[in-house]
N, C-alpha and C positions, 0 to 999 in steps of 0.2 A: 092434183093427187095421182100423178103418174105411177107412184110406187106403193100405193095402197096395199098393206098386207105383206110387203116384202120385208125381208130381213137382211140387214147390212152391217158390215164392219168397216170402220175407218181408222186406220193407224195414224199415229202422230196427230191426233185430233184435239190435243189440249189447247191449242192456239193457232192463229194465223189461218193458212189455206185449209189445214185439216178441220179446224173448228168450223169454218164456213161450209165445208163439204158436209160435215156431220149434220149440221142445222138445216141445210138445204135438202138432204135426203129425208130428214124428219118432217120438213114442211110439205114434202111430196108424198107423205104417208107411210114411210118405212120406219120399222122398229130398228133402232141403231145401238150397236155396241161401239162405244167411243174408247179407243185404246191409246194409251200414252205412257211415257215413262214418268211423267210428272202427275202424281196422284191428285193433288189439289186441283189443278188446272182441269184435268179430265172429269173430276167430280162435278165441278161447276157446269161443264159442257153437258154432261148427262142431265143435270137439273134443268137446263135450258131446253133439252130435247123433250123432257117430260111435260113441260109447259105447252108444248105444241100438240099434246094429245095422243102422243105414241109413246112406246116403251123406250127407255134409254137406260143403258147399263154402262157404268164406268169400270174400266180395267187398267190397273197399273202393271204395265209390262215392258220388258226390254225385247224388241223383236230381233235384235241381233243374237240373242240366245235362242236355240231350238226350243227349249222348255217354255220360253216366253210366248213364242208363236203357238206352241201346242196349247197353252193355256187359253188363248183366244178362242180356238176352235173347239175345245172342250166345252167352254162356256156357251158357245153357239149351240152345240148339240143339247146341252141341258136346259137352256133357256128358251130356245127357239125351235129346235128340232130340224132346222134346215138353214141354208145360207144362199141368199140370192145375189148379193152384191158385196164384193171386197174392194175397198179402195186402199191401195198401198201408197200411203202419203208420208210415213215416218221418214225423217232425213235430218242430217246435221252438216254443218260445214266447219272445217278446220283449215282455214286458208293460209298459204305460205308458198313462197317462191320454190320451184322445184328443188334447188340446191340446198335450201334451208329446211325442207320439210322432213319431219321426223317419222320414224317407223310407226310410232303410235298414232300421229296424225293421219297417216296413210290408212293403217289398219282400222281405226275407228270409224272413219267415213265409209270405207268399203263395207265393214261389218253391218252398219245400220242401213245404209242406202242401197246396197245390192244384195248382201246375204240375207238381210231381213226381209226384202221383197221376195227372194226365193223361197225361204222357210214358210212365208205366209201364203204365196201362191201355190206352192206344193200341197200345203194342207187343205186349202180351199179346193184345188182341183180333185182331191179325193172325195169330198162332200158332193161337189157339183157333178161330177161324173156320174155318180149313183142317181142323182136327181134328173140327169140329162138337161141341166139348165143352169145357167149362171152368168154373171157379169163381173169381169175383173177389169179394173181400171188402175193403172200404175202412173203415179206422178213422177215424171222426169224433170227436166229443166232444159231451157235454152243453152245452158252451159255444157250440154253433152257435146256441143260443137267444139269445144275448147275455149279456155278462158285463162288469162294470165293469173297466176297465184292459186289456181284450182285444179291442179293436176289430179289430186285425189277425188275432188268432187265431180269433175268432168268425167273422169274414167268411171266412177260409180254410176252417174246418170246415163252415160252411153251404154253401160252394161245393162241397165234396165230396159233400154230398147231392144237389145239382142235377145234378152230373156223373154220379153213380152211377145215379140214376133214369133219366137219359137213356140212358146205356150199357145199362141193363137193358131198356129198350124196344128199342133197336136190335139187341141181341144175342141176345134170347131165342130167336128162330127158328133160331139157329145152335147151340142146345143149350148156351148160356152163361148162367150166372146171375150177376147183380151185386147184391150187398147190403151194407148198411152197419151197422156197430156203433158205437154212441155210448157210450163209457165215462163214468162219472161220476167220483166222487173215488176214485181208484185209488192204492194204496201203490207209488209210484215215487220215483226220485230227484227228479223234477220237483215231486211234491207234498209231499215231506218238506221242501223249502225254504220252504214256506208257514209264515208266522209262526203260533205256537200259538193266538193270539187269533182270527185269521182261520180257522184250522182248526176251532176250536170252533164258530164261527158256521155254517160249512159243514156240520159233523156234525149240528147242531140241526135242520137242514133235510132230512136224510136220514131217511126212515121207519124203516130198519133200524138207524140209529143206530151205524153203523160204516163204516170205510173198506173198499173192495173189495181183492181180491187180483188180481194180474196173471193168475193161472191161471183166475180166473172169467171173464175176458174170453176167454182162450184156449180155454176149453171151448166157448163159443158159436161161436168161429171154427171149431172142428173139426167141429161139427155142420153149419154151413153149407157147409164144404168137402166134406162126404161126400154120397153119394148119398141119404142120408136127407132131405136138403133139396132134392131135384131139382125140387120144385114151388114153391120159395120164390125169388122174384126181385123186386128193387125194394124190398125191406123195409128198414125203419130200426128197428133193435132197440136199446133202451136197456139198458145194464148198469151200472146205478148205484144199486141199492138203493131205486129209487123217487125218486131225487133230483129228477127232472124233474116230478114230480106237483104 
């Protein structure tokens, strides 16, 4: 119960890694606002959170819109009165080779994966600065290093690193840490759609020779959200079985 009494927000928590993170924070004692664009998915997650004996609130929002992000933090103030942990996890992919990628495919991915992180981080920083305390954890990806067919996704995830390290510098004196987790190949609906032939190639490049579990990312988030990580800020942590080596 490292997070007992803490108040947290997890975006993109309707399924996959986000769902695992929201449930892990709840298991550690935090009250959690689960935010996602899919109302039904996030409602189910909020019900699972409540079963763990803490408060769970479901919010249907689009973080790529400023009003969507503002809705999250308005709810935080009304329901909890404070914000201790923000996990920016919401993200999409619209893969295509560079010469075939459309303007919409580029803009959609950047809007959610990067602009959404900016909107939520900015809103959270305003609350956390007044408290002189906070933990912001941004979920990037090993793809920030560049990946064939993912010019939009890789650019957005690399942008998250630059945004996070800047925020870490600006907010450190206010008692706020900002860190980044870069998951590798994790078992989610997104990765299950990868053709078996491509999946075998990816697995051959992972030293541990296995796909990761969403819970293994969530465990690292819980550490960074806790006071055990009070002297960790601006860090970029790979959770991918050595995939980036």
